C-alpha positions in Angstrom: 19.7 -0.8 34.4 18.8 -4.4 34.7 18.8 -6.8 31.8 15.0 -7.2 32.2 14.4 -3.4 31.8 16.7 -3.4 28.7 14.8 -6.3 27.3 11.4 -4.6 27.9 12.6 -1.4 26.2 14.0 -3.4 23.3 10.7 -5.3 22.9 8.8 -2.1 23.1 10.9 -0.5 20.3 10.5 -3.6 18.2 6.7 -3.5 18.7 6.5 0.2 17.6 8.6 -0.7 14.5 6.3 -3.6 13.8 3.2 -1.4 14.1 4.7 1.1 11.7 5.2 -1.7 9.2 1.6 -2.8 9.6 0.3 0.8 9.1 2.5 1.1 5.9 1.0 -2.2 4.7 -2.5 -1.0 5.3 -1.9 2.3 3.4 -0.4 0.4 0.5 -3.4 -2.1 0.5 -5.8 0.8 0.6 -4.2 2.4 -2.5 -4.4 -0.9 -4.3 -8.1 -1.3 -3.3 -8.9 2.2 -4.5 -7.3 1.6 -7.8 -9.2 -1.6 -8.3 -12.5 0.1 -7.3 -11.8 2.9 -9.8 -11.2 0.4 -12.5 -14.4 -1.6 -11.6 -16.5 1.5 -11.6 -15.2 2.6 -15.0 -16.0 -0.8 -16.5 -19.4 -0.8 -14.9 -20.2 2.6 -16.4 -19.0 1.4 -19.8 -21.2 -1.8 -19.6 -24.2 0.3 -18.6 -23.7 2.5 -21.7 -23.4 -0.6 -23.9 -26.6 -2.0 -22.4 -28.4 1.2 -23.1 -27.2 1.3 -26.7 -27.5 -2.4 -27.7 -26.1 -1.5 -31.1 -22.4 -2.4 -31.0 -21.1 -5.8 -31.9 -18.9 -7.7 -29.4 -15.8 -7.0 -31.5 -16.5 -3.3 -31.3 -17.0 -3.4 -27.6 -13.7 -5.3 -27.1 -11.9 -2.7 -29.3 -13.3 0.0 -27.1 -12.1 -1.8 -23.9 -8.6 -2.1 -25.5 -8.6 1.5 -26.4 -9.6 2.5 -22.9 -6.8 0.4 -21.5 -4.3 2.1 -23.9 -5.5 5.6 -22.7 -5.2 4.4 -19.1 -8.9 5.1 -18.5 -9.2 1.7 -16.9 
């Protein structure tokens, strides 16, 4: 085989490896995005409950958020 053909094959293999790394990065980014979205939706639901109640003090609401973080609900 000529050096040019070996170079083309080598660059093709490197390109495939690079594409695999990009796909892995996108999958990891997608998981992170889904976790953030889940966290935001849980917070939004909690704020909607608080707005409907309008009875709790700010300190009680912060205590509830801290408790939700401890229970890994957020």
